[in-house]
C-alpha positions as CSV (number, residue, x, y, z in Angstrom):
1,M,0.0,0.0,0.0
2,D,1.5,3.3,-1.1
3,L,1.4,6.6,0.9
4,A,-1.7,7.9,-0.9
5,Q,-3.5,4.6,-0.2
6,Q,-2.5,4.7,3.4
7,R,-3.9,8.2,3.8
8,E,-7.1,7.2,2.0
9,A,-7.5,4.3,4.4
10,N,-6.9,6.5,7.4
11,F,-9.2,9.1,6.3
12,G,-12.2,6.7,6.2
13,K,-15.5,7.0,4.4
14,D,-16.4,10.5,5.7
15,N,-13.1,12.0,4.4
16,H,-13.6,10.2,1.1
17,L,-16.9,12.0,0.7
18,L,-15.3,15.2,1.8
19,R,-12.7,14.8,-0.9
20,N,-15.3,14.3,-3.5
21,Q,-17.1,17.5,-2.3
22,I,-13.8,19.4,-2.6
23,I,-13.2,18.1,-6.1
24,S,-16.7,19.2,-7.1
25,E,-16.3,22.6,-5.5
26,Y,-12.9,23.3,-7.1
27,L,-13.7,21.8,-10.6
28,P,-14.4,25.3,-12.0
29,Y,-10.9,26.4,-11.1
30,V,-9.5,23.4,-13.0
31,K,-11.5,24.3,-16.0
32,R,-10.5,27.9,-15.9
33,I,-6.8,27.1,-15.6
34,V,-7.0,24.6,-18.4
35,N,-8.9,26.9,-20.7
36,R,-6.4,29.7,-20.2
37,I,-3.5,27.4,-21.1
38,A,-5.5,25.9,-24.0
39,V,-5.8,29.3,-25.6
40,H,-2.2,29.0,-26.7
41,L,-2.4,25.4,-27.9
42,P,-3.2,23.9,-31.2
43,A,-6.8,22.8,-31.8
44,T,-5.6,19.1,-31.9
45,I,-5.1,19.2,-28.1
46,E,-8.2,17.8,-26.4
47,V,-9.2,20.2,-23.6
48,D,-11.2,17.5,-21.9
49,D,-8.1,15.4,-21.6
50,L,-6.3,18.3,-19.9
51,I,-9.2,18.8,-17.5
52,N,-8.9,15.2,-16.4
53,V,-5.2,15.7,-15.8
54,G,-6.0,18.9,-13.9
55,V,-8.4,17.0,-11.7
56,I,-5.6,14.6,-10.9
57,G,-3.5,17.6,-9.8
58,L,-6.4,18.8,-7.6
59,I,-6.6,15.3,-6.0
60,Q,-2.8,15.5,-5.3
61,A,-3.3,18.9,-3.7
62,I,-6.1,17.5,-1.4
63,E,-3.9,14.6,-0.4
64,R,-0.7,16.6,0.2
65,Y,-1.9,19.9,1.5
66,D,-0.4,20.8,4.8
67,P,-2.6,23.4,6.6
68,S,0.3,24.2,9.0
69,R,2.2,25.8,6.1
70,D,1.7,29.5,5.5
71,N,-0.4,29.3,2.3
72,K,-4.1,28.9,1.5
73,F,-5.4,25.7,0.0
74,I,-6.6,27.4,-3.2
75,T,-3.0,28.7,-3.7
76,Y,-1.5,25.3,-3.3
77,A,-4.3,23.7,-5.4
78,V,-3.7,26.0,-8.4
79,F,0.0,25.2,-8.2
80,R,-0.6,21.5,-8.3
81,I,-3.3,21.7,-11.0
82,K,-1.2,23.9,-13.3
83,G,1.9,21.7,-12.7
84,A,0.0,18.5,-13.6
85,V,-1.3,20.1,-16.9
86,L,2.0,21.5,-17.9
87,S,3.8,18.2,-17.1
88,E,1.3,16.4,-19.4
89,L,1.9,18.9,-22.2
90,R,5.6,18.6,-21.9
91,S,5.4,14.8,-22.1
92,R,3.5,15.1,-25.4
93,D,6.0,17.6,-26.9
94,F,3.5,18.5,-29.6
95,L,5.7,21.1,-31.1
96,G,8.7,18.8,-31.7
97,R,12.4,19.5,-31.4
98,T,12.8,21.2,-34.8
99,T,10.0,23.7,-34.1
100,R,11.3,24.4,-30.6
101,R,14.7,25.1,-32.0
102,K,13.3,27.6,-34.5
103,I,11.4,29.3,-31.7
104,R,14.6,29.6,-29.6
105,D,16.4,31.0,-32.6
106,L,13.6,33.5,-33.1
107,E,13.9,34.7,-29.5
108,K,17.7,34.9,-29.7
109,A,17.4,37.0,-32.9
110,Y,15.1,39.5,-31.2
111,L,17.4,39.8,-28.3
112,K,20.5,40.1,-30.4
113,L,19.1,42.9,-32.6
114,E,17.6,44.8,-29.8
115,Q,20.9,44.8,-28.0
116,K,22.7,45.8,-31.2
117,L,20.3,48.5,-32.3
118,G,19.2,49.8,-28.9
119,R,15.5,49.9,-29.9
120,D,12.5,47.7,-30.7
121,V,13.0,45.8,-33.9
122,T,10.6,45.2,-36.7
123,D,9.5,41.8,-38.0
124,E,11.3,42.5,-41.3
125,E,14.6,43.1,-39.5
126,V,14.3,39.8,-37.5
127,A,13.3,37.8,-40.6
128,E,16.3,39.2,-42.4
129,E,18.5,38.3,-39.4
130,M,17.2,34.7,-39.5
131,D,17.5,34.5,-43.3
132,M,13.8,33.9,-43.7
133,D,11.1,35.3,-45.9
134,L,8.2,36.9,-44.1
135,E,5.9,33.9,-44.7
136,Q,8.3,31.6,-43.0
137,F,9.0,34.1,-40.2
138,Y,5.3,34.5,-39.4
139,K,4.8,30.8,-39.3
140,V,7.5,30.4,-36.7
141,K,6.1,33.4,-34.8
142,R,2.6,31.8,-34.7
143,M,4.1,28.6,-33.4
144,S,5.9,30.6,-30.7
145,S,2.7,32.2,-29.6
146,I,0.9,28.8,-29.1
147,S,3.8,27.4,-27.2
148,F,2.4,26.5,-23.7
149,V,5.8,27.5,-22.2
150,S,5.0,31.1,-21.5
151,F,4.6,32.8,-18.1
152,E,3.1,29.6,-16.8
153,E,6.6,28.1,-17.0
154,V,8.0,30.6,-14.6
155,G,4.9,31.1,-12.5
156,Y,3.9,34.6,-13.4
157,T,0.2,34.5,-12.4
158,S,-1.7,36.1,-9.7
159,H,-2.1,32.8,-7.8
160,S,1.3,31.3,-8.3
161,E,3.0,29.7,-5.4
162,G,6.3,28.0,-5.0
163,T,8.5,27.8,-8.1
164,S,8.1,26.6,-11.6
165,V,11.3,27.3,-13.3
166,S,11.7,25.1,-16.4
167,G,10.1,22.0,-14.9
168,S,9.9,22.3,-11.1
169,L,6.3,23.4,-11.6
170,A,5.7,20.1,-13.4
171,G,4.8,18.2,-10.2
172,G,7.5,18.0,-7.5
173,D,6.5,18.5,-3.9
174,T,6.7,22.0,-2.7
175,S,9.4,21.0,-0.2
176,D,11.6,20.6,-3.3
177,A,10.8,24.0,-4.6
178,L,13.3,26.9,-4.5
179,S,13.3,29.0,-1.3
180,L,10.9,31.9,-1.0
181,T,13.8,34.3,-1.3
182,T,14.9,32.9,-4.6
183,M,11.3,32.9,-5.9
184,K,11.0,36.6,-5.0
185,E,14.2,37.2,-7.0
186,I,12.8,35.4,-9.9
187,K,9.6,37.4,-9.8
188,S,11.6,40.6,-9.5
189,T,13.6,39.7,-12.6
190,I,10.4,39.0,-14.5
191,A,8.8,42.3,-13.3
192,K,11.9,44.3,-14.4
193,N,11.8,42.7,-17.9
194,I,8.1,43.5,-18.1
195,D,8.8,47.1,-17.4
196,L,11.1,47.2,-20.4
197,L,8.3,46.2,-22.8
198,P,6.6,48.7,-25.0
199,E,3.6,50.2,-23.2
200,K,0.9,48.4,-25.1
201,E,2.6,45.0,-24.7
202,K,3.1,45.7,-21.0
203,L,-0.5,46.5,-20.6
204,V,-1.7,43.4,-22.4
205,I,0.6,41.2,-20.2
206,S,-0.7,42.9,-17.1
207,L,-4.4,42.6,-18.1
208,Y,-4.0,39.0,-19.2
209,Y,-1.8,37.5,-16.4
210,S,-2.4,39.7,-13.4
211,D,-6.1,40.8,-13.9
212,E,-6.8,37.5,-15.7
213,L,-9.0,39.0,-18.4
214,T,-9.6,37.0,-21.6
215,M,-8.2,38.2,-25.0
216,K,-11.7,39.3,-26.0
217,E,-12.1,41.3,-22.8
218,I,-8.7,43.0,-23.2
219,G,-9.8,43.9,-26.8
220,Q,-12.9,45.6,-25.4
221,V,-10.8,47.5,-22.8
222,L,-8.3,48.7,-25.4
223,N,-10.8,49.1,-28.2
224,I,-8.9,46.8,-30.6
225,T,-9.8,43.4,-32.1
226,E,-9.2,40.1,-30.2
227,S,-6.9,39.1,-33.0
228,R,-4.8,42.2,-32.5
229,V,-4.6,41.5,-28.7
230,S,-3.4,38.0,-29.6
231,Q,-0.7,39.4,-31.8
232,I,0.5,41.9,-29.1
233,H,0.5,39.1,-26.6
234,A,2.6,36.9,-28.8
235,Q,5.1,39.7,-29.5
236,A,5.4,40.4,-25.8
237,I,6.0,36.7,-25.0
238,I,8.7,36.4,-27.6
239,R,10.5,39.4,-26.2
240,L,10.2,38.2,-22.6
241,R,11.1,34.6,-23.3
242,S,14.3,35.8,-24.9
243,K,15.2,38.0,-21.9
244,L,14.3,35.3,-19.4
245,R,16.4,32.8,-21.4
246,R,19.3,35.3,-21.2
247,D,18.8,35.6,-17.5
248,G,18.9,31.8,-17.1
249,L,15.2,31.4,-16.1
250,L,14.4,29.2,-19.1
251,E,16.4,26.2,-20.4
252,E,18.4,26.4,-23.6
């Protein structure tokens, strides 16, 4: 009998019923987390499958939550749910190595040109740097925007807890996470890089990740189309990923 089974046996029938009640109560959180991640994924990814994985993460949170620690259950549950979903997506590697390499090259090209020119660069300039025509460039850029490894990878959400740097979010116990001090340093680095974004990109990032508005809602706030919001978001993610990779917060 493993540890989880021992806990289940010790809890008894009443606690089993309580667990089911908790799962039912927090299922909307699972669906919301999955749907926000799924926005950036290809249509071939089944959302229902990810919701099932998220429920497993919720069950893990129920079994492993320690009320003596200084965090709320919802905070820990979101951490576990998101970790389970991202771990599942990483295991599928739906983008493939070749596409991931192109995305990394795109990010590095942006960073190189911005450092060289000391200003924001255009798509045309980056395409030329990568020796691509614009059609090829925009294809890679679209793939970059649907990559699930965005701020979820480094835990930039209003409910994030613990650390999730390049894999630790994927399911390890919180006792294995980086120290609170280190996490604060990581969030500080992210915040500094966000401040360096053009104003509209910075606003979209804030509205999407901190205020948790949808792309459609952000479009209504900014009086632009949902498609344009998506483009601005993708551009911001590319810039930030390149900077976070430079700072060692993302794996090469």
